N, C-alpha and C positions, 0 to 999 in steps of 0.2 A: 392345881389342884386334884388333877385326874393322874397326873404323873407316878405317884405311888402305888395305888392301886392297879394302874396296867403294870407296872415294873413286875410287880408281885404276881400278876395273873401271870405273867411271861417267863416268871422264875418258877410257876407252879405246874404251869405248861410243859417246860424244858424236863423238872422232874418226871412227870407221867411218863413223857415221852422215853428217859432212860431208864426209868423203872420195866416200862413195857418192852425196850429192846432188851435188857436183861432176861426177863422173861421169857421171850422168844430166845436169845441163845442157849438157854436153859432146856427148854423142849424143844428145840431144832432137831430134825432127825437129820443123822449124817449118813450120807449114801456109801459110806464104806461098813456099815453097820456099826454095832454098839463097840464105844472105846474105854480102853481101861482110863478112870479118870486121877487124875494127879493131885500132890496139894495145889500146886500152880493153879489149875481148873477151877478147883472149890473154892481157892480165894477169890479168883477172878469173878467166877457166880456169884460168890456174897458179896461182893463189892460194887456189882453190875445192877444185883436186887436191891440192896437195901443201903447202897452208900447214896444214893440222889434223896432218898430220904432223910437220912442222917444231914446231909448236908441242908438242906430244908432246915429242920428244925435247928441247927445252928444257925443259919442264918437269920431267921426269925428271933432266935434269943438274941444274935447280936443287933439288931436293928431294933429291939427292944430296951436292950441294956445302954447305946448308945444313942440312940432319938435319931439317927440319921439312917431313917430307911430307903431311901434311895441307893444310895452309897452301899447300903448292906445287899439290895435286891442286884445290883450289879453285881458284888463277888460273890454274892449265892450263885447267880448264873454261869461265873466263870467255874466256879467250885464243882457245879453239876456237870459240869460239860468236861473236866478234868475226870474226874469219879468215873464217868462213862467210859472215856477213852482209855481210861487205867483196867478198869472192867474186862474193856476190850483187849487190851492189851496182854491181859494175863489170861483169858481165855477165849481166845479168837477160836472162830466156828470152824 
């Protein structure tokens, strides 16, 4: 009975953590001074900051459409982690 709310609370916590990590990567101070930003860095920051929220909305939509809330939460959690790692790979510190 509590499985679905706990699963989605975990997904929400992961999305918040991933978005905060993306915000930290954007505002981090670089020891070598300001750098020239490339398209790859901009895309990585966009993925890091907005990707977790978009994945969360897609996961909620999938859960609502299919009715398989626990499976949707598991897939959404994996997707949030994948998006955060993709953003990190595109825009490393």
